[in-house]
N, C-alpha and C positions, 0 to 999 in steps of 0.2 A: 784186469786191472792191474796195477802196480803198487809196491808197498810205499806209500806216500806219507805215513804217519811217520812222526818223530817222538823223541823224548819230551816229557812235560817241560814246559818253559822253566829254566833254572835249575833243572835236575842234572846234576854232574854224574855222568854215566862212567862206570870203572872202564878202565882200558880192557879190550878183549883179551889180552893175556892175563889179566887179573880176575878175569870172570869166574864165578863159581863153576863146579863140574856139572855136565849135564846129568839131570836125574832122570830115572825111569819114571812111567806113569804113577802116579801117587794113589791110583785106586787098584790097578791089578799087578803093578808092577813089571810090566812088559817094558822091554828096552826097544822094541820095534815100533816104528812111527813113520808117519807121513808128514814132510814138512809143509807148512803153509805159508809161503814166501810172501803173500799179499798182506798176510796179517803179523809179519815180522819186521817192524821198523829197526832201524839202526842195527845193533848186534842181538836183539831180543830174538829168541827163537821159539816160534809157536808151532805146535805138531798136532796131529790126530794120532791118538793111540790105535795101533793095530787089534790089540786085545779086546778094549771094552768101547773105543770110540770117543772117549775123553778128549777134548780138545785141552792143551795146557801149555805152558810155557816151560821149556826145557832147561833154561837157566836163570832162575829166579835170583832176586837179590838175597843176601843172607839176613836173618833176623835182626842183626845188628844195625843193619842199614834201614830197615824198616822202623825200628825204634825212633830213628831221628832223621836221617836225610830224606827217607820215602815215607815217613809218617803219614797216616790217613788225613788228618787235618791240614796237612801241606798238599797232597797230591790231589785231594777232591777239590780244593778251591781253584787249583791250577786247571784242572781239567774242565770244571766248570766255567771258568773264563774263557778257555781256549775253544769250547763248543757253544758258547753263548746259552749253556745251561739246557738245550734241548735238541732234538733232532727233528726232521720233518713231519714224522707221525705223532711224536710225543704229545704235542698240544690235543690232538684228538683222543688219544689213550688216556691222558688225564681227565679229559671231559668224560669219557665213558666210566671210568673208574669213580669220579666224584659222583656221578648221577647214580650208580650202583651202590654207593655209600662205602667203597674201597679205599680207605684212606690210608696213609702211612701210619696213623697213630693206632696201634694195635691192643691197647690197654684193655678195652672190653674184651677182645678176643683172649687175650692172655689170662684175664680173670677167670674167664670161663673154662678154658682149656686147662690151667693150671689151679684151680681152686684156691685161689687168693694164698697159695702156700709160699715156699722158698723156690725164688726164681734165679737162675744163673744167665747173666747175659755174657756171652763170650764175644769179645770185641766190642766192649760196652760203649767205648768213646768217652764222653763226659759223666756217664752214669745216670742219665735222666730217663732212660726207656722204662724202667720197671718202677712203677708207683704204687704206694700204700693203696690198700692194706696188704698188699705182696711184700714179702722180704726180700730186699734186692742183693745180689751177689754178682761180682764180674771178674772178668780177666780182660785186660788191656796191654798191648805191647807198646803203645806210644808213652813215652815217658812222662810228656806233659799231661795227657788225658787220664793216665793213671792216678796221678796225684789228685786231680779233680774228682774223678769218679770214686776213690775210695772215701775222701772226705765226706761226699753226698751219701754214699750207701751206709756209713756207720751211724748216721743221722737215724738211719730207719731200722737199725739192728743188724745190718748185713756188713760186708766188706769187699774189697776189690784186690785180686792178686795182680802183680805186675810180671809178665811175661808172655810167652807164646802159648797159644791156646792148647796145642797138642802136649806141651809139657805141663803146663799148670793145672789142666783139668783133672790130672792124677794126684793132686795135692787135696782134693776134697774128698769127704768119706763117702763110701759106697752107699748108695741109696739115699743121699743127703737132699736131692732136689725133687720139688713136683713138676717142675719144668725148666727147660733150658732152651735160650734163645740164641739163633745164629742169624742176626738180622745183618745182611751184606756183610759177612764174615767169611764164610767158608771159600768164596773166591780168592780169598787171601792167603789161606792156609796151605803151606806146602806139604805138612802131613795129615792128609786128610782122613785117611783110615784110623790114625793115632787119635784124633780129637774126637772122632765119632764112637769109637770103641770106648773111649774115656768116658764121653756123656753117657752112653748106654750103662757103665757101670756107676756112675753118680746118679743115675736117675731112679726114682721109686718105679715100682713095676706098673703103676697105673698113670706115671707121668708122660709128658710128651716133650718133643723137640720142635721148635718153629724154625724153618730155614727159609731164607730168601736169599737168592742170589741172581745176577744176571743171566738172562735167557737167550743162550746162544742160538737156540731155535727160533727166536722171534722173527716174523716178517721184517721188522724194521732192520735188523743185522743183516738178512739176506737182501734186502733192497739197497742199502747205502754202504755195505762192505765195510772197509777200513775205517770209514768215518764214523761208525756205530759208538754210541756212548757208552757201551759197556767195555770197551777196550781201555785199559789203563795200565801203562807199563811204568814200573815193573811190580807194582803191588798187587794186580790181579793176576793171578797164577794159575787158576782153573777156570774152564768156561763150561758151564753145563747146560744140557737140554733137561727137559722132564725125563727123558728115557735115561740119561746117564746119571742124573741125580738120582732115580728110583734105584737104578742098579747099584750106586755107589752105597746107599742108604741098606740095601738088602745085604750087601757083603758085610755091613758093620752089624746086623741083625734087628734092622727095623723094617717095618712096613710103612708105606708112603700114602698120605690122602693130598691130593690137590686142593689148594685153596683158592687160586685165582682161576677157576676153571673156564669161566664165562670169557675173560678177557685174555687168556694166555697167548693164543696166535699173535696178538698185537702187543701185548705186554713185553716192556724190556727186562721183566724179572719174573721168576719163578717162585712161588711161595707153597710150601707144603708142610704139613704136619706130621711128624714120625711118632710111631709107637713101638714099643718093644714086640718083636716078633716071639711067638711062644717056642718057636725051635731053636731061638738064640742065634749067635754069630754064625756065619757061613764060613 
């Protein structure tokens, strides 16, 4: 295969000499890695960590660019248009998920897992995911979406903080939340361990964290390579398999329960529930 992907339509890429410094692995901090040229369009550098096998983008955009130029609401629509909204196996996977009742709306599951309590949605978008009787809180980097989310959440007794998840998570009280949601968020976060450790601190002992990320281990990705729907540059900076996500969670002091066990091989996403490990952080 050759690297045939390009930047999203309309996205102005920074010049190579203005690109951010190369980062170490966001999970284990190893600087040793193997380049993935087939998955490295334009000047973006995708690699596999030699220490923990995480696939990640070495030169992500700065937070400031993600607030406006590469904000989620812009890149998502551009990617959806460019790929026509699906990949060859996606219609079949959606049919299986629908038949099994595995919908994108997780309200019933959130209420069961989080006991209708105080729930923080990191990367909350417009703020509609956490519904009453749960009390919604949020963190959102996109300037436009934060304003909408904060307005909606205050109507139900909560609020939304504007900023990067790895920084804003530390502004909440220790043990404040019954549940934390990272729905299509962790793949965007350059400081993975900071946000997970911050989430552990802000979570009650019996609380849980729901995480949904693109499944780099899916058969779909292996079959179609660079055209896989999970690739999105530059706002997807981490690419997890179940194994690397479990390892990442363990390092932050969590145990992992797989949610989409039946459909995982064909699923373009991994969904897990994290609970605090008794032994604490690794």
